[in-house]
C-alpha positions as a Python dict, from the first residue, in 0.01 Angstrom:
ca = {
    (1, 'M'): (0, 0, 0),
    (2, 'V'): (-245, 2, -290),
    (3, 'P'): (-562, 198, -219),
    (4, 'N'): (-900, 52, -307),
    (5, 'I'): (-1080, 324, -505),
    (6, 'Q'): (-1445, 283, -600),
    (7, 'I'): (-1673, 494, -815),
    (8, 'Q'): (-2031, 501, -692),
    (9, 'T'): (-2332, 679, -840),
    (10, 'N'): (-2691, 572, -790),
    (11, 'S'): (-2689, 200, -880),
    (12, 'F'): (-2344, 203, -1047),
    (13, 'V'): (-2050, 76, -842),
    (14, 'A'): (-1710, 5, -995),
    (15, 'N'): (-1366, -62, -857),
    (16, 'V'): (-1088, 133, -1030),
    (17, 'Q'): (-863, -175, -1036),
    (18, 'D'): (-1134, -370, -1221),
    (19, 'I'): (-1171, -90, -1476),
    (20, 'K'): (-797, -85, -1540),
    (21, 'K'): (-790, -465, -1576),
    (22, 'I'): (-1075, -465, -1833),
    (23, 'I'): (-904, -200, -2044),
    (24, 'K'): (-561, -365, -2023),
    (25, 'L'): (-710, -697, -2135),
    (26, 'H'): (-883, -525, -2426),
    (27, 'L'): (-558, -356, -2531),
    (28, 'K'): (-365, -684, -2512),
    (29, 'A'): (-636, -861, -2715),
    (30, 'S'): (-591, -588, -2978),
    (31, 'D'): (-216, -670, -2993),
    (32, 'I'): (-115, -345, -2826),
    (33, 'T'): (168, -392, -2582),
    (34, 'L'): (134, -204, -2256),
    (35, 'K'): (497, -94, -2279),
    (36, 'S'): (421, 89, -2603),
    (37, 'I'): (150, 308, -2446),
    (38, 'D'): (254, 665, -2372),
    (39, 'S'): (-82, 791, -2245),
    (40, 'L'): (-416, 634, -2160),
    (41, 'E'): (-737, 827, -2106),
    (42, 'I'): (-1036, 642, -1958),
    (43, 'Y'): (-1395, 761, -1981),
    (44, 'I'): (-1670, 609, -1766),
    (45, 'L'): (-2042, 658, -1825),
    (46, 'P'): (-2198, 563, -1491),
    (47, 'E'): (-2552, 569, -1633),
    (48, 'D'): (-2495, 230, -1794),
    (49, 'G'): (-2148, 127, -1671),
    (50, 'S'): (-1983, 167, -2011),
    (51, 'L'): (-1611, 233, -2050),
    (52, 'Y'): (-1424, 400, -2332),
    (53, 'Y'): (-1054, 468, -2367),
    (54, 'V'): (-806, 647, -2590),
    (55, 'A'): (-452, 509, -2586),
    (56, 'T'): (-163, 691, -2750),
    (57, 'T'): (152, 493, -2818),
    (58, 'T'): (508, 618, -2799),
    (59, 'D'): (512, 636, -3181),
    (60, 'H'): (197, 857, -3169),
    (61, 'R'): (-56, 600, -3292),
    (62, 'I'): (-399, 633, -3136),
    (63, 'F'): (-618, 340, -3037),
    (64, 'K'): (-968, 358, -2894),
    (65, 'N'): (-1261, 128, -2848),
    (66, 'E'): (-1554, 196, -3079),
    (67, 'Q'): (-1789, -34, -2886),
    (68, 'P'): (-1824, 22, -2513),
    (69, 'L'): (-1667, -207, -2259),
    (70, 'F'): (-1862, -280, -1943),
    (71, 'V'): (-1769, -319, -1577),
}
């Protein structure tokens, strides 16, 4: 079973699976393989629906988005 988790505040509603998909697509588009990621931190600003992340690879490189992603 995969739970359906949603984040809801005022007018902002986002599904956790959708957030993960957006970030994974952005990482792949940046030529970062998902297998190389050791840790992934996701930050959500519900005021405007923007997403930021910090990904650390197994060889200790750090990748993050400078421009926000949106749900």
